[in-house]
Phi, psi and omega in degrees: 000126182279154180269155174203170177287132180242149177303144182303323181297318179296319179298315180296318180299312181297319178297320178297318179296318179295317178297321180296320180290334175284320184285331183243092183307326181295323179295317179297317180299317181295311183294325183267354180295133180305331179297331178264315186294316184296313175299325176296319177298314180293323176298313179299320179298317179298318178296312179299318180296315180297314179301312180295320180292322181289321187257344182276175181279341181205172176297145176303141180239147180289130177199133174059029177089003177223165168273130182253120175255109183258164173078018179282151175294151185303331181285350186272000181203167179265154177044235179272346180172163182221136175260128176238112185064239180257013186245124177263117181261128182202169172273289182224359186282091179220122174210169178301318181296314180297319179295325174298314179300312183290331176295327175292318176298323176301316179297324178294317176301318181296323181287318187257346184061212182291346174295344178299327182300301180293329178295318179295314180299317180296333180290345172101159184278349181269113186305319183294340178255354182272117185298329180287321177291319178298316180298324181284344179099103183301312183297316179298327181278359178087015178263145171278140184287341182256001180286152177241025176202000000 
């Protein structure tokens, strides 16, 4: 998932949700339980696949551990591309390194389900400070490791 500037209210909401799941172990257990997370992951994948199929030049195809939907208009994804569930949405940004990076985001979606959305937002818009982007590999994702925006 690529980073972008998000409204402060969205950032605060996502941060509140993340703090709540830390403070209330049962909430974290429910959201992170595979019984909840896996259907959320598949739902996100269906949404991403549909979005990519509708706006892309062809049906998404499997490559590098994700389904790649190419040829989308720039407004249909963030930065160079965005992974939703198991689907990487992009215009033309596809390389082995990027696909490695996006495959890690796919694994994050699988682990967290739809809770990944507020968790990612709460992690912040600066890739170098975002734990999910760091875990996926800043360099593979096209981020400079010393950048602050």
